[in-house]
PyMOL commands that place a pseudoatom at each C-alpha (Angstrom):
pseudoatom trace, name=CA, resn=MET, resi=1, chain=A, elem=C, hetatm=0, pos=[90.539, -66.960, -6.141]
pseudoatom trace, name=CA, resn=ILE, resi=2, chain=A, elem=C, hetatm=0, pos=[87.842, -65.282, -8.541]
pseudoatom trace, name=CA, resn=PRO, resi=3, chain=A, elem=C, hetatm=0, pos=[86.614, -62.404, -6.735]
pseudoatom trace, name=CA, resn=GLY, resi=4, chain=A, elem=C, hetatm=0, pos=[82.986, -63.262, -5.399]
pseudoatom trace, name=CA, resn=PHE, resi=5, chain=A, elem=C, hetatm=0, pos=[83.474, -66.695, -5.910]
pseudoatom trace, name=CA, resn=PRO, resi=6, chain=A, elem=C, hetatm=0, pos=[85.889, -68.119, -3.015]
pseudoatom trace, name=CA, resn=GLU, resi=7, chain=A, elem=C, hetatm=0, pos=[84.911, -71.765, -4.142]
pseudoatom trace, name=CA, resn=ALA, resi=8, chain=A, elem=C, hetatm=0, pos=[85.360, -71.555, -7.348]
pseudoatom trace, name=CA, resn=GLN, resi=9, chain=A, elem=C, hetatm=0, pos=[87.289, -73.933, -9.178]
pseudoatom trace, name=CA, resn=PRO, resi=10, chain=A, elem=C, hetatm=0, pos=[88.291, -72.775, -12.802]
pseudoatom trace, name=CA, resn=VAL, resi=11, chain=A, elem=C, hetatm=0, pos=[90.680, -75.154, -13.748]
pseudoatom trace, name=CA, resn=ALA, resi=12, chain=A, elem=C, hetatm=0, pos=[88.651, -78.328, -12.821]
pseudoatom trace, name=CA, resn=GLY, resi=13, chain=A, elem=C, hetatm=0, pos=[85.900, -76.743, -14.746]
pseudoatom trace, name=CA, resn=LEU, resi=14, chain=A, elem=C, hetatm=0, pos=[88.141, -76.386, -17.806]
pseudoatom trace, name=CA, resn=ILE, resi=15, chain=A, elem=C, hetatm=0, pos=[89.202, -79.898, -17.638]
pseudoatom trace, name=CA, resn=GLY, resi=16, chain=A, elem=C, hetatm=0, pos=[85.610, -81.141, -16.840]
pseudoatom trace, name=CA, resn=GLY, resi=17, chain=A, elem=C, hetatm=0, pos=[84.541, -79.180, -19.760]
pseudoatom trace, name=CA, resn=LEU, resi=18, chain=A, elem=C, hetatm=0, pos=[86.874, -80.275, -22.097]
pseudoatom trace, name=CA, resn=MET, resi=19, chain=A, elem=C, hetatm=0, pos=[86.513, -83.845, -21.017]
pseudoatom trace, name=CA, resn=ILE, resi=20, chain=A, elem=C, hetatm=0, pos=[82.441, -83.454, -22.292]
pseudoatom trace, name=CA, resn=GLY, resi=21, chain=A, elem=C, hetatm=0, pos=[83.599, -82.142, -25.358]
pseudoatom trace, name=CA, resn=LEU, resi=22, chain=A, elem=C, hetatm=0, pos=[85.907, -85.041, -26.064]
pseudoatom trace, name=CA, resn=ALA, resi=23, chain=A, elem=C, hetatm=0, pos=[83.144, -87.308, -25.120]
pseudoatom trace, name=CA, resn=ALA, resi=24, chain=A, elem=C, hetatm=0, pos=[80.517, -85.725, -27.378]
pseudoatom trace, name=CA, resn=ALA, resi=25, chain=A, elem=C, hetatm=0, pos=[83.279, -85.504, -30.263]
pseudoatom trace, name=CA, resn=ILE, resi=26, chain=A, elem=C, hetatm=0, pos=[83.976, -89.087, -29.884]
pseudoatom trace, name=CA, resn=MET, resi=27, chain=A, elem=C, hetatm=0, pos=[80.109, -90.172, -30.057]
pseudoatom trace, name=CA, resn=LEU, resi=28, chain=A, elem=C, hetatm=0, pos=[79.546, -87.606, -33.178]
pseudoatom trace, name=CA, resn=LEU, resi=29, chain=A, elem=C, hetatm=0, pos=[82.614, -88.752, -34.985]
pseudoatom trace, name=CA, resn=GLY, resi=30, chain=A, elem=C, hetatm=0, pos=[82.799, -92.599, -34.012]
pseudoatom trace, name=CA, resn=LEU, resi=31, chain=A, elem=C, hetatm=0, pos=[79.157, -93.277, -34.217]
pseudoatom trace, name=CA, resn=GLY, resi=32, chain=A, elem=C, hetatm=0, pos=[77.245, -90.291, -35.912]
pseudoatom trace, name=CA, resn=ARG, resi=33, chain=A, elem=C, hetatm=0, pos=[75.278, -89.616, -32.972]
pseudoatom trace, name=CA, resn=ILE, resi=34, chain=A, elem=C, hetatm=0, pos=[74.283, -86.722, -30.471]
pseudoatom trace, name=CA, resn=ALA, resi=35, chain=A, elem=C, hetatm=0, pos=[75.950, -87.731, -26.887]
pseudoatom trace, name=CA, resn=GLY, resi=36, chain=A, elem=C, hetatm=0, pos=[72.197, -86.303, -25.384]
pseudoatom trace, name=CA, resn=VAL, resi=37, chain=A, elem=C, hetatm=0, pos=[71.856, -88.267, -22.251]
pseudoatom trace, name=CA, resn=SER, resi=38, chain=A, elem=C, hetatm=0, pos=[68.374, -88.448, -22.237]
pseudoatom trace, name=CA, resn=GLY, resi=39, chain=A, elem=C, hetatm=0, pos=[68.486, -90.300, -25.206]
pseudoatom trace, name=CA, resn=LEU, resi=40, chain=A, elem=C, hetatm=0, pos=[70.976, -92.037, -24.112]
pseudoatom trace, name=CA, resn=ALA, resi=41, chain=A, elem=C, hetatm=0, pos=[69.049, -93.348, -21.012]
pseudoatom trace, name=CA, resn=ALA, resi=42, chain=A, elem=C, hetatm=0, pos=[66.203, -93.948, -22.789]
pseudoatom trace, name=CA, resn=ARG, resi=43, chain=A, elem=C, hetatm=0, pos=[68.170, -96.191, -25.432]
pseudoatom trace, name=CA, resn=ALA, resi=44, chain=A, elem=C, hetatm=0, pos=[70.010, -97.792, -22.242]
pseudoatom trace, name=CA, resn=THR, resi=45, chain=A, elem=C, hetatm=0, pos=[66.428, -98.598, -20.221]
pseudoatom trace, name=CA, resn=GLY, resi=46, chain=A, elem=C, hetatm=0, pos=[64.706, -99.881, -23.443]
pseudoatom trace, name=CA, resn=LEU, resi=47, chain=A, elem=C, hetatm=0, pos=[61.978, -96.556, -23.974]
pseudoatom trace, name=CA, resn=ALA, resi=48, chain=A, elem=C, hetatm=0, pos=[63.491, -95.922, -27.107]
pseudoatom trace, name=CA, resn=THR, resi=49, chain=A, elem=C, hetatm=0, pos=[64.108, -98.588, -29.900]
pseudoatom trace, name=CA, resn=SER, resi=50, chain=A, elem=C, hetatm=0, pos=[66.442, -96.026, -32.056]
pseudoatom trace, name=CA, resn=GLY, resi=51, chain=A, elem=C, hetatm=0, pos=[69.545, -94.393, -31.631]
pseudoatom trace, name=CA, resn=ALA, resi=52, chain=A, elem=C, hetatm=0, pos=[72.534, -95.664, -30.199]
pseudoatom trace, name=CA, resn=PRO, resi=53, chain=A, elem=C, hetatm=0, pos=[73.559, -99.286, -29.996]
pseudoatom trace, name=CA, resn=ARG, resi=54, chain=A, elem=C, hetatm=0, pos=[71.989, -100.092, -26.402]
pseudoatom trace, name=CA, resn=ALA, resi=55, chain=A, elem=C, hetatm=0, pos=[75.640, -101.757, -25.254]
pseudoatom trace, name=CA, resn=VAL, resi=56, chain=A, elem=C, hetatm=0, pos=[76.976, -98.105, -25.794]
pseudoatom trace, name=CA, resn=ALA, resi=57, chain=A, elem=C, hetatm=0, pos=[73.998, -96.461, -24.124]
pseudoatom trace, name=CA, resn=VAL, resi=58, chain=A, elem=C, hetatm=0, pos=[74.529, -98.842, -21.403]
pseudoatom trace, name=CA, resn=ALA, resi=59, chain=A, elem=C, hetatm=0, pos=[78.034, -97.980, -21.355]
pseudoatom trace, name=CA, resn=PHE, resi=60, chain=A, elem=C, hetatm=0, pos=[77.830, -94.272, -21.394]
pseudoatom trace, name=CA, resn=ILE, resi=61, chain=A, elem=C, hetatm=0, pos=[74.966, -93.879, -18.719]
pseudoatom trace, name=CA, resn=VAL, resi=62, chain=A, elem=C, hetatm=0, pos=[77.031, -96.608, -16.338]
pseudoatom trace, name=CA, resn=GLY, resi=63, chain=A, elem=C, hetatm=0, pos=[80.031, -94.362, -16.946]
pseudoatom trace, name=CA, resn=LEU, resi=64, chain=A, elem=C, hetatm=0, pos=[78.181, -91.035, -16.184]
pseudoatom trace, name=CA, resn=PRO, resi=65, chain=A, elem=C, hetatm=0, pos=[78.206, -92.289, -12.284]
pseudoatom trace, name=CA, resn=LEU, resi=66, chain=A, elem=C, hetatm=0, pos=[81.143, -94.490, -12.063]
pseudoatom trace, name=CA, resn=GLY, resi=67, chain=A, elem=C, hetatm=0, pos=[83.220, -91.305, -13.438]
pseudoatom trace, name=CA, resn=ALA, resi=68, chain=A, elem=C, hetatm=0, pos=[81.858, -89.498, -10.711]
pseudoatom trace, name=CA, resn=LEU, resi=69, chain=A, elem=C, hetatm=0, pos=[82.967, -91.935, -7.924]
pseudoatom trace, name=CA, resn=VAL, resi=70, chain=A, elem=C, hetatm=0, pos=[86.669, -91.924, -9.363]
pseudoatom trace, name=CA, resn=VAL, resi=71, chain=A, elem=C, hetatm=0, pos=[87.193, -88.514, -9.417]
pseudoatom trace, name=CA, resn=ALA, resi=72, chain=A, elem=C, hetatm=0, pos=[85.308, -88.497, -5.771]
pseudoatom trace, name=CA, resn=PHE, resi=73, chain=A, elem=C, hetatm=0, pos=[87.878, -91.247, -4.902]
pseudoatom trace, name=CA, resn=LEU, resi=74, chain=A, elem=C, hetatm=0, pos=[90.709, -89.740, -6.315]
pseudoatom trace, name=CA, resn=SER, resi=75, chain=A, elem=C, hetatm=0, pos=[90.259, -85.812, -5.218]
pseudoatom trace, name=CA, resn=ASN, resi=76, chain=A, elem=C, hetatm=0, pos=[89.897, -84.221, -2.305]
pseudoatom trace, name=CA, resn=ASP, resi=77, chain=A, elem=C, hetatm=0, pos=[86.527, -84.371, -0.361]
pseudoatom trace, name=CA, resn=VAL, resi=78, chain=A, elem=C, hetatm=0, pos=[84.222, -82.377, -2.533]
pseudoatom trace, name=CA, resn=PRO, resi=79, chain=A, elem=C, hetatm=0, pos=[81.277, -80.843, -0.327]
pseudoatom trace, name=CA, resn=ALA, resi=80, chain=A, elem=C, hetatm=0, pos=[77.829, -81.408, -2.049]
pseudoatom trace, name=CA, resn=ARG, resi=81, chain=A, elem=C, hetatm=0, pos=[74.490, -80.444, -0.788]
pseudoatom trace, name=CA, resn=PHE, resi=82, chain=A, elem=C, hetatm=0, pos=[71.082, -81.393, -1.914]
pseudoatom trace, name=CA, resn=PRO, resi=83, chain=A, elem=C, hetatm=0, pos=[67.844, -80.329, -1.256]
pseudoatom trace, name=CA, resn=ALA, resi=84, chain=A, elem=C, hetatm=0, pos=[64.967, -82.305, 0.238]
pseudoatom trace, name=CA, resn=PRO, resi=85, chain=A, elem=C, hetatm=0, pos=[64.121, -85.585, -1.615]
pseudoatom trace, name=CA, resn=GLY, resi=86, chain=A, elem=C, hetatm=0, pos=[60.646, -84.150, -2.282]
pseudoatom trace, name=CA, resn=PHE, resi=87, chain=A, elem=C, hetatm=0, pos=[62.302, -81.006, -4.430]
pseudoatom trace, name=CA, resn=LEU, resi=88, chain=A, elem=C, hetatm=0, pos=[64.706, -83.860, -6.290]
pseudoatom trace, name=CA, resn=ILE, resi=89, chain=A, elem=C, hetatm=0, pos=[62.077, -86.250, -6.872]
pseudoatom trace, name=CA, resn=VAL, resi=90, chain=A, elem=C, hetatm=0, pos=[59.557, -83.090, -8.221]
pseudoatom trace, name=CA, resn=GLY, resi=91, chain=A, elem=C, hetatm=0, pos=[62.411, -81.613, -10.046]
pseudoatom trace, name=CA, resn=GLY, resi=92, chain=A, elem=C, hetatm=0, pos=[63.698, -85.034, -11.874]
pseudoatom trace, name=CA, resn=LEU, resi=93, chain=A, elem=C, hetatm=0, pos=[60.457, -85.508, -12.538]
pseudoatom trace, name=CA, resn=ILE, resi=94, chain=A, elem=C, hetatm=0, pos=[59.643, -82.272, -14.520]
pseudoatom trace, name=CA, resn=VAL, resi=95, chain=A, elem=C, hetatm=0, pos=[63.178, -82.454, -16.055]
pseudoatom trace, name=CA, resn=GLY, resi=96, chain=A, elem=C, hetatm=0, pos=[62.278, -85.667, -17.808]
pseudoatom trace, name=CA, resn=PHE, resi=97, chain=A, elem=C, hetatm=0, pos=[58.829, -83.932, -19.103]
pseudoatom trace, name=CA, resn=GLY, resi=98, chain=A, elem=C, hetatm=0, pos=[61.026, -81.060, -20.088]
pseudoatom trace, name=CA, resn=THR, resi=99, chain=A, elem=C, hetatm=0, pos=[63.565, -83.400, -21.680]
pseudoatom trace, name=CA, resn=ARG, resi=100, chain=A, elem=C, hetatm=0, pos=[61.133, -85.287, -23.562]
pseudoatom trace, name=CA, resn=LEU, resi=101, chain=A, elem=C, hetatm=0, pos=[58.698, -81.965, -24.495]
pseudoatom trace, name=CA, resn=GLY, resi=102, chain=A, elem=C, hetatm=0, pos=[62.163, -80.352, -25.763]
pseudoatom trace, name=CA, resn=SER, resi=103, chain=A, elem=C, hetatm=0, pos=[63.580, -83.344, -27.843]
pseudoatom trace, name=CA, resn=GLY, resi=104, chain=A, elem=C, hetatm=0, pos=[66.543, -83.284, -26.054]
pseudoatom trace, name=CA, resn=CYS, resi=105, chain=A, elem=C, hetatm=0, pos=[68.353, -82.285, -22.585]
pseudoatom trace, name=CA, resn=THR, resi=106, chain=A, elem=C, hetatm=0, pos=[70.801, -79.873, -21.910]
pseudoatom trace, name=CA, resn=SER, resi=107, chain=A, elem=C, hetatm=0, pos=[73.762, -82.095, -23.092]
pseudoatom trace, name=CA, resn=GLY, resi=108, chain=A, elem=C, hetatm=0, pos=[72.113, -82.848, -26.400]
pseudoatom trace, name=CA, resn=HIS, resi=109, chain=A, elem=C, hetatm=0, pos=[71.152, -79.318, -26.813]
pseudoatom trace, name=CA, resn=GLY, resi=110, chain=A, elem=C, hetatm=0, pos=[73.613, -77.348, -24.792]
pseudoatom trace, name=CA, resn=VAL, resi=111, chain=A, elem=C, hetatm=0, pos=[76.770, -79.005, -25.788]
pseudoatom trace, name=CA, resn=CYS, resi=112, chain=A, elem=C, hetatm=0, pos=[75.993, -80.763, -28.890]
pseudoatom trace, name=CA, resn=GLY, resi=113, chain=A, elem=C, hetatm=0, pos=[73.413, -78.773, -30.815]
pseudoatom trace, name=CA, resn=VAL, resi=114, chain=A, elem=C, hetatm=0, pos=[74.831, -75.296, -29.818]
pseudoatom trace, name=CA, resn=SER, resi=115, chain=A, elem=C, hetatm=0, pos=[78.161, -76.258, -30.948]
pseudoatom trace, name=CA, resn=ARG, resi=116, chain=A, elem=C, hetatm=0, pos=[77.021, -77.278, -34.221]
pseudoatom trace, name=CA, resn=LEU, resi=117, chain=A, elem=C, hetatm=0, pos=[74.967, -73.956, -34.333]
pseudoatom trace, name=CA, resn=SER, resi=118, chain=A, elem=C, hetatm=0, pos=[71.624, -75.240, -34.351]
pseudoatom trace, name=CA, resn=ARG, resi=119, chain=A, elem=C, hetatm=0, pos=[68.901, -72.727, -33.816]
pseudoatom trace, name=CA, resn=ARG, resi=120, chain=A, elem=C, hetatm=0, pos=[66.549, -75.099, -32.179]
pseudoatom trace, name=CA, resn=SER, resi=121, chain=A, elem=C, hetatm=0, pos=[69.038, -76.376, -29.695]
pseudoatom trace, name=CA, resn=ILE, resi=122, chain=A, elem=C, hetatm=0, pos=[70.165, -72.401, -28.955]
pseudoatom trace, name=CA, resn=VAL, resi=123, chain=A, elem=C, hetatm=0, pos=[66.291, -71.505, -28.135]
pseudoatom trace, name=CA, resn=ALA, resi=124, chain=A, elem=C, hetatm=0, pos=[66.249, -74.891, -25.923]
pseudoatom trace, name=CA, resn=THR, resi=125, chain=A, elem=C, hetatm=0, pos=[69.180, -74.099, -24.400]
pseudoatom trace, name=CA, resn=THR, resi=126, chain=A, elem=C, hetatm=0, pos=[68.426, -70.490, -23.720]
pseudoatom trace, name=CA, resn=LEU, resi=127, chain=A, elem=C, hetatm=0, pos=[65.416, -71.657, -22.063]
pseudoatom trace, name=CA, resn=PHE, resi=128, chain=A, elem=C, hetatm=0, pos=[67.293, -73.964, -19.942]
pseudoatom trace, name=CA, resn=ILE, resi=129, chain=A, elem=C, hetatm=0, pos=[69.255, -71.249, -18.883]
pseudoatom trace, name=CA, resn=SER, resi=130, chain=A, elem=C, hetatm=0, pos=[66.485, -69.356, -18.221]
pseudoatom trace, name=CA, resn=SER, resi=131, chain=A, elem=C, hetatm=0, pos=[64.393, -71.236, -16.528]
pseudoatom trace, name=CA, resn=GLY, resi=132, chain=A, elem=C, hetatm=0, pos=[67.333, -71.983, -13.693]
pseudoatom trace, name=CA, resn=PHE, resi=133, chain=A, elem=C, hetatm=0, pos=[67.783, -68.808, -13.039]
pseudoatom trace, name=CA, resn=VAL, resi=134, chain=A, elem=C, hetatm=0, pos=[64.271, -68.886, -11.605]
pseudoatom trace, name=CA, resn=THR, resi=135, chain=A, elem=C, hetatm=0, pos=[64.303, -72.091, -10.205]
pseudoatom trace, name=CA, resn=VAL, resi=136, chain=A, elem=C, hetatm=0, pos=[67.249, -71.103, -8.206]
pseudoatom trace, name=CA, resn=ALA, resi=137, chain=A, elem=C, hetatm=0, pos=[65.574, -67.756, -7.070]
pseudoatom trace, name=CA, resn=LEU, resi=138, chain=A, elem=C, hetatm=0, pos=[62.271, -70.048, -6.264]
pseudoatom trace, name=CA, resn=MET, resi=139, chain=A, elem=C, hetatm=0, pos=[63.913, -72.127, -4.094]
pseudoatom trace, name=CA, resn=ARG, resi=140, chain=A, elem=C, hetatm=0, pos=[66.388, -69.411, -2.034]
pseudoatom trace, name=CA, resn=LEU, resi=141, chain=A, elem=C, hetatm=0, pos=[62.730, -67.728, -1.844]
pseudoatom trace, name=CA, resn=ALA, resi=142, chain=A, elem=C, hetatm=0, pos=[61.288, -70.972, -0.150]
pseudoatom trace, name=CA, resn=GLY, resi=143, chain=A, elem=C, hetatm=0, pos=[64.410, -71.944, 1.646]
pseudoatom trace, name=CA, resn=ALA, resi=144, chain=A, elem=C, hetatm=0, pos=[65.531, -74.891, 0.187]
pseudoatom trace, name=CA, resn=LEU, resi=145, chain=A, elem=C, hetatm=0, pos=[68.846, -73.416, -0.795]
for i in range(1, 145): cmd.bond("trace and resi %d" % i, "trace and resi %d" % (i + 1))
show_as sticks, trace
zoom trace
């Protein structure tokens, strides 16, 4: 147990991080493409015409929730809490706008860009994290968390 974080699961986090890194490495080394989820989602839905082959993008995007379902099925119940649907919809729209504005998402910038020491990705990731801190503080003040 980690003091102050009684529900922390560091081993599960480590394994998950290794799996994300492995997926990003396979995508970069195998296809020469960054494993940015927003770009792959745009390609899978036909919003983007360039990037990874569409079949690869569809497989990657479909595999995200399927992988989560497999883990949920194989492991003990993991408690999940979600804010009100209105917060989810507004948050999703803001994130979607931000990924277009920032030319990528946390997976593209945070996992792939920072590991390649991209200045643009380091700045973007710093802004993502800072925005997350502010958002959580505001949602706690609003009583949503």
